[in-house]
N, CA and C atoms as an extended XYZ file, in Angstrom:
312
Properties=species:S:1:pos:R:3:atomname:S:1:resname:S:1:resid:I:1 pbc="F F F"
N       -12.189        7.268       -0.310 N   MET     1
C       -11.434        8.348       -0.617 CA  MET     1
C       -10.689        8.026       -1.711 C   MET     1
N       -10.575        8.672       -2.351 N   ARG     2
C        -9.624        8.426       -3.689 CA  ARG     2
C        -8.598        9.462       -4.111 C   ARG     2
N        -7.631        9.096       -4.551 N   GLY     3
C        -6.463        9.860       -4.798 CA  GLY     3
C        -5.905       10.791       -3.642 C   GLY     3
N        -5.199       10.215       -2.772 N   LEU     4
C        -4.557       11.026       -1.737 CA  LEU     4
C        -3.142       11.752       -2.261 C   LEU     4
N        -2.733       11.125       -2.957 N   LEU     5
C        -1.417       11.467       -3.751 CA  LEU     5
C        -0.990       11.047       -5.313 C   LEU     5
N        -0.324       12.038       -5.588 N   ILE     6
C         0.131       12.460       -6.789 CA  ILE     6
C         1.707       12.152       -6.962 C   ILE     6
N         2.242       11.360       -7.627 N   VAL     7
C         3.825       11.063       -7.829 CA  VAL     7
C         4.116       11.092       -9.265 C   VAL     7
N         5.081       11.915       -9.674 N   GLY     8
C         5.442       11.901      -10.901 CA  GLY     8
C         6.638       11.027      -11.239 C   GLY     8
N         6.550       10.180      -11.978 N   GLY     9
C         7.511        9.196      -12.959 CA  GLY     9
C         6.997        7.894      -12.259 C   GLY     9
N         7.591        7.127      -12.795 N   ALA    10
C         7.173        5.602      -12.688 CA  ALA    10
C         8.089        4.988      -11.168 C   ALA    10
N         7.329        4.706      -10.359 N   PRO    11
C         8.256        4.150       -9.149 CA  PRO    11
C         8.740        2.666       -9.117 C   PRO    11
N         9.969        2.548       -8.596 N   ALA    12
C        10.453        1.194       -8.486 CA  ALA    12
C         9.935        0.275       -7.600 C   ALA    12
N         9.933       -0.938       -7.779 N   ALA    13
C         9.348       -2.013       -6.988 CA  ALA    13
C         9.859       -1.886       -5.409 C   ALA    13
N         8.800       -1.585       -4.476 N   VAL    14
C         9.429       -1.761       -3.126 CA  VAL    14
C         8.444       -2.556       -2.546 C   VAL    14
N         8.924       -3.568       -1.267 N   SER    15
C         7.686       -4.281       -0.776 CA  SER    15
C         7.580       -3.511        0.571 C   SER    15
N         6.255       -2.921        0.628 N   PHE    16
C         5.474       -2.062        1.720 CA  PHE    16
C         4.739       -3.080        2.475 C   PHE    16
N         5.132       -3.025        3.569 N   ASP    17
C         4.364       -3.599        4.905 CA  ASP    17
C         3.687       -2.769        5.683 C   ASP    17
N         2.712       -2.806        5.951 N   PRO    18
C         2.097       -1.546        6.804 CA  PRO    18
C         2.118       -2.413        8.344 C   PRO    18
N         2.304       -3.401        8.382 N   ASN    19
C         2.826       -3.909        9.897 CA  ASN    19
C         4.321       -3.895       10.576 C   ASN    19
N         4.897       -3.079        9.339 N   GLN    20
C         6.388       -2.501        9.908 CA  GLN    20
C         6.257       -0.929       10.105 C   GLN    20
N         7.484       -0.500       10.573 N   GLY    21
C         7.943        0.601       10.771 CA  GLY    21
C         8.315        1.196        9.402 C   GLY    21
N         7.769        2.736        9.366 N   TRP    22
C         8.266        3.322        7.995 CA  TRP    22
C         8.637        4.739        8.622 C   TRP    22
N         9.612        5.598        7.721 N   GLN    23
C         9.617        6.978        8.137 CA  GLN    23
C         9.604        7.756        6.783 C   GLN    23
N        10.010        8.745        6.926 N   LEU    24
C        10.363        9.655        5.887 CA  LEU    24
C        11.932        9.467        5.706 C   LEU    24
N        12.198        9.501        4.272 N   HIS    25
C        13.624        9.422        3.826 CA  HIS    25
C        14.447       10.511        4.459 C   HIS    25
N        15.336       10.681        5.130 N   PRO    26
C        16.084       11.814        5.628 CA  PRO    26
C        16.181       12.866        4.536 C   PRO    26
N        16.200       12.765        3.124 N   GLN    27
C        16.638       13.616        2.347 CA  GLN    27
C        15.429       14.078        1.634 C   GLN    27
N        14.124       13.954        2.288 N   VAL    28
C        12.863       14.345        1.869 CA  VAL    28
C        12.466       15.492        2.983 C   VAL    28
N        12.406       16.476        1.927 N   ALA    29
C        11.695       17.894        2.705 CA  ALA    29
C        10.342       17.912        2.357 C   ALA    29
N         9.598       18.313        3.415 N   VAL    30
C         8.065       18.457        3.366 CA  VAL    30
C         7.730       20.151        3.548 C   VAL    30
N         6.993       20.391        2.614 N   ARG    31
C         6.094       21.752        2.656 CA  ARG    31
C         4.842       21.803        2.660 C   ARG    31
N         4.212       22.001        4.071 N   PRO    32
C         2.960       22.111        4.125 CA  PRO    32
C         2.209       22.964        3.146 C   PRO    32
N         1.250       22.793        2.715 N   GLU    33
C         0.183       23.736        1.877 CA  GLU    33
C        -1.233       23.748        2.141 C   GLU    33
N        -2.001       24.838        1.858 N   PRO    34
C        -3.320       24.717        2.230 CA  PRO    34
C        -4.367       23.255        1.800 C   PRO    34
N        -3.753       22.660        0.748 N   PHE    35
C        -4.171       21.451       -0.029 CA  PHE    35
C        -4.003       20.088        0.823 C   PHE    35
N        -2.650       20.339        1.424 N   GLY    36
C        -1.981       19.077        1.779 CA  GLY    36
C        -0.586       19.429        1.902 C   GLY    36
N         0.550       18.986        1.029 N   ALA    37
C         1.726       19.274        1.025 CA  ALA    37
C         2.409       18.962        0.053 C   ALA    37
N         3.694       19.530       -0.337 N   LEU    38
C         4.431       18.966       -1.274 CA  LEU    38
C         5.961       18.296       -0.609 C   LEU    38
N         6.447       17.079       -1.266 N   LEU    39
C         7.289       16.433       -0.744 CA  LEU    39
C         8.350       16.461       -1.676 C   LEU    39
N         9.655       16.883       -1.349 N   TYR    40
C        10.755       16.861       -2.548 CA  TYR    40
C        11.792       16.142       -1.809 C   TYR    40
N        12.360       14.984       -2.671 N   HIS    41
C        13.620       14.082       -2.466 CA  HIS    41
C        14.593       14.910       -2.855 C   HIS    41
N        15.655       15.278       -2.370 N   PHE    42
C        16.871       15.959       -2.530 CA  PHE    42
C        18.044       15.011       -3.557 C   PHE    42
N        17.820       13.440       -3.003 N   GLY    43
C        18.607       12.625       -3.764 CA  GLY    43
C        17.945       12.192       -4.949 C   GLY    43
N        16.514       12.011       -5.337 N   THR    44
C        15.886       11.614       -6.581 CA  THR    44
C        15.457       12.599       -7.372 C   THR    44
N        15.288       13.738       -6.607 N   ARG    45
C        15.005       14.921       -7.394 CA  ARG    45
C        13.582       14.711       -7.620 C   ARG    45
N        12.523       13.836       -7.287 N   LYS    46
C        11.206       13.542       -7.380 CA  LYS    46
C        10.449       14.622       -6.162 C   LYS    46
N         9.415       14.996       -7.048 N   LEU    47
C         8.466       15.795       -6.191 CA  LEU    47
C         7.159       14.740       -6.151 C   LEU    47
N         6.573       14.918       -4.825 N   SER    48
C         5.151       14.409       -4.772 CA  SER    48
C         4.270       15.169       -4.154 C   SER    48
N         2.841       15.022       -4.541 N   PHE    49
C         2.195       15.942       -3.833 CA  PHE    49
C         1.141       15.082       -2.906 C   PHE    49
N         0.914       15.840       -1.662 N   LEU    50
C        -0.191       14.881       -0.547 CA  LEU    50
C        -1.364       15.954       -0.677 C   LEU    50
N        -2.697       15.081       -1.276 N   LYS    51
C        -3.818       15.920       -1.435 CA  LYS    51
C        -4.753       16.430       -0.409 C   LYS    51
N        -4.370       15.835        0.962 N   ASN    52
C        -5.073       16.568        2.096 CA  ASN    52
C        -4.080       16.371        3.376 C   ASN    52
N        -4.515       17.286        4.413 N   ARG    53
C        -4.116       17.346        5.599 CA  ARG    53
C        -3.736       16.150        6.503 C   ARG    53
N        -4.675       15.223        6.637 N   THR    54
C        -4.601       13.988        7.247 CA  THR    54
C        -3.345       13.031        6.468 C   THR    54
N        -3.192       12.771        5.643 N   ILE    55
C        -2.258       12.089        4.733 CA  ILE    55
C        -0.779       12.822        5.271 C   ILE    55
N        -0.767       14.044        5.120 N   LEU    56
C         0.307       14.803        5.613 CA  LEU    56
C         0.711       14.608        7.131 C   LEU    56
N        -0.412       14.800        7.967 N   ALA    57
C        -0.154       14.376        9.433 CA  ALA    57
C         0.359       12.980        9.570 C   ALA    57
N        -0.356       11.956        8.854 N   LEU    58
C         0.239       10.403        8.956 CA  LEU    58
C         1.873       10.583        8.500 C   LEU    58
N         2.125       11.060        7.260 N   VAL    59
C         3.518       10.822        6.645 CA  VAL    59
C         4.438       11.502        7.831 C   VAL    59
N         4.034       12.766        8.669 N   GLU    60
C         4.964       13.485        9.486 CA  GLU    60
C         5.297       12.644       10.561 C   GLU    60
N         4.029       11.793       10.905 N   THR    61
C         4.203       11.044       12.118 CA  THR    61
C         4.646        9.723       11.970 C   THR    61
N         4.766        8.973       10.948 N   LEU    62
C         5.226        7.739       10.879 CA  LEU    62
C         6.112        7.155       11.812 C   LEU    62
N         7.145        7.879       11.821 N   GLY    63
C         8.355        7.570       12.433 CA  GLY    63
C         8.323        7.325       13.792 C   GLY    63
N         7.118        7.766       14.509 N   ASP    64
C         6.909        8.192       15.966 CA  ASP    64
C         5.850        6.457       16.289 C   ASP    64
N         5.685        5.854       15.374 N   HIS    65
C         5.026        4.744       15.569 CA  HIS    65
C         5.692        3.239       15.343 C   HIS    65
N         5.336        2.230       15.936 N   PRO    66
C         5.913        0.966       15.671 CA  PRO    66
C         5.713        0.368       14.228 C   PRO    66
N         4.385        0.810       13.888 N   ASP    67
C         4.122        0.005       12.580 CA  ASP    67
C         3.186        1.526       11.870 C   ASP    67
N         2.599        1.093       10.565 N   VAL    68
C         1.929        1.904       10.040 CA  VAL    68
C         0.471        1.765       10.217 C   VAL    68
N         0.124        0.930       10.949 N   ARG    69
C        -1.499        0.671       11.081 CA  ARG    69
C        -1.458        1.386       12.698 C   ARG    69
N        -0.537        1.534       13.155 N   SER    70
C        -0.621        2.147       14.351 CA  SER    70
C        -0.664        3.570       14.383 C   SER    70
N         0.224        4.198       13.470 N   ALA    71
C         0.022        5.512       12.856 CA  ALA    71
C        -0.826        5.720       12.399 C   ALA    71
N        -1.805        5.333       11.419 N   CYS    72
C        -3.126        5.382       11.100 CA  CYS    72
C        -4.483        5.682       12.075 C   CYS    72
N        -3.734        4.631       13.298 N   ARG    73
C        -5.089        4.854       14.215 CA  ARG    73
C        -4.788        5.963       15.176 C   ARG    73
N        -3.227        6.576       15.316 N   ALA    74
C        -3.208        7.594       15.968 CA  ALA    74
C        -3.565        8.985       15.213 C   ALA    74
N        -3.890        8.884       13.985 N   ALA    75
C        -4.174        9.866       13.282 CA  ALA    75
C        -5.913        9.890       12.710 C   ALA    75
N        -6.265        9.112       13.751 N   ASP    76
C        -7.686        8.794       13.654 CA  ASP    76
C        -8.211        8.287       12.614 C   ASP    76
N        -7.852        7.542       12.034 N   ILE    77
C        -7.870        6.819       10.556 CA  ILE    77
C        -8.224        5.410       11.153 C   ILE    77
N        -9.635        5.288       10.925 N   ASP    78
C       -10.198        3.820       11.536 CA  ASP    78
C        -9.570        2.856       10.642 C   ASP    78
N        -9.553        1.449       11.162 N   ASP    79
C        -9.063        0.197       10.508 CA  ASP    79
C        -9.984        0.370        9.001 C   ASP    79
N       -11.030        0.200        9.112 N   ASP    80
C       -11.909        0.258        7.828 CA  ASP    80
C       -11.675        0.981        6.801 C   ASP    80
N       -11.032        2.315        7.252 N   ALA    81
C       -11.169        3.566        6.318 CA  ALA    81
C        -9.202        3.633        5.944 C   ALA    81
N        -8.675        2.467        6.204 N   GLN    82
C        -6.910        2.803        6.210 CA  GLN    82
C        -6.591        2.495        4.474 C   GLN    82
N        -7.211        1.674        3.811 N   GLU    83
C        -7.015        1.199        2.830 CA  GLU    83
C        -6.340        2.477        1.485 C   GLU    83
N        -7.055        3.479        1.304 N   PRO    84
C        -6.447        4.658        0.358 CA  PRO    84
C        -5.136        5.054        1.258 C   PRO    84
N        -4.958        5.157        2.471 N   TYR    85
C        -3.826        5.774        2.808 CA  TYR    85
C        -2.925        4.957        2.992 C   TYR    85
N        -3.124        3.520        2.891 N   LEU    86
C        -2.119        2.536        2.882 CA  LEU    86
C        -1.564        2.488        1.277 C   LEU    86
N        -2.625        2.676        0.018 N   ARG    87
C        -1.905        2.718       -0.866 CA  ARG    87
C        -1.402        3.866       -1.238 C   ARG    87
N        -1.428        4.928       -0.791 N   ALA    88
C        -0.938        6.253       -0.818 CA  ALA    88
C         0.795        6.213       -0.079 C   ALA    88
N         0.744        5.529        0.734 N   LEU    89
C         1.984        5.158        1.669 CA  LEU    89
C         2.910        4.260        0.922 C   LEU    89
N         2.187        3.371        0.293 N   ALA    90
C         3.109        2.447       -0.506 CA  ALA    90
C         3.513        2.911       -2.085 C   ALA    90
N         2.703        3.718       -2.325 N   THR    91
C         3.410        4.636       -3.483 CA  THR    91
C         4.294        5.500       -2.940 C   THR    91
N         4.314        6.269       -2.150 N   LEU    92
C         5.316        6.910       -1.301 CA  LEU    92
C         6.714        6.170       -1.023 C   LEU    92
N         6.801        4.840       -0.734 N   ALA    93
C         7.731        3.717       -0.323 CA  ALA    93
C         8.225        3.525       -1.513 C   ALA    93
N         7.407        2.997       -2.571 N   ALA    94
C         8.082        2.772       -4.160 CA  ALA    94
C         8.977        3.701       -4.911 C   ALA    94
N         8.416        5.262       -4.343 N   SER    95
C         9.203        6.195       -5.011 CA  SER    95
C        10.577        6.878       -4.087 C   SER    95
N        10.601        6.192       -3.057 N   LYS    96
C        11.777        6.434       -1.944 CA  LYS    96
C        11.526        7.381       -1.227 C   LYS    96
N        10.233        7.746       -1.059 N   MET    97
C        10.044        9.094       -0.281 CA  MET    97
C         9.805        8.684        1.246 C   MET    97
N         9.468        7.209        1.715 N   LEU    98
C         9.171        6.680        2.903 CA  LEU    98
C        10.590        5.484        2.747 C   LEU    98
N        11.188        4.959        3.872 N   VAL    99
C        12.220        4.101        3.984 CA  VAL    99
C        11.523        3.432        5.321 C   VAL    99
N        11.929        2.060        5.083 N   PRO   100
C        11.875        1.151        6.313 CA  PRO   100
C        12.351        1.883        7.820 C   PRO   100
N        11.609        1.649        8.777 N   LYS   101
C        12.228        2.736       10.056 CA  LYS   101
C        13.389        1.603       10.439 C   LYS   101
N        14.492        2.154       11.044 N   GLU   102
C        15.740        1.669       11.336 CA  GLU   102
C        15.358        0.936       12.771 C   GLU   102
N        15.794       -0.250       12.995 N   ILE   103
C        15.501       -0.938       14.388 CA  ILE   103
C        16.950       -0.682       15.073 C   ILE   103
N        16.967        0.080       16.304 N   PRO   104
C        17.650        0.091       17.087 CA  PRO   104
C        18.702       -0.940       17.607 C   PRO   104
């Protein structure tokens, strides 16, 4: 599966590790759409498009899991099918839509 995400602008460098926990930035609003979703970051004023409902479900539940790979498995994304989703999540992290999960 190619092209799960469309992001406007050039993202800043961020170290995305799928073995760590991530969550939506608190300033990001999610608007589900028939094709997937729109994400809007009120701080950076960036808009991103999620191109299917699977990546939407994954993004919405990231914070409920200890790491990204666990979130993928919970969203019924097999280990051998995770690569395009991990790339999309890395792009979202680079554009500050996702942030590392805070450790209590």
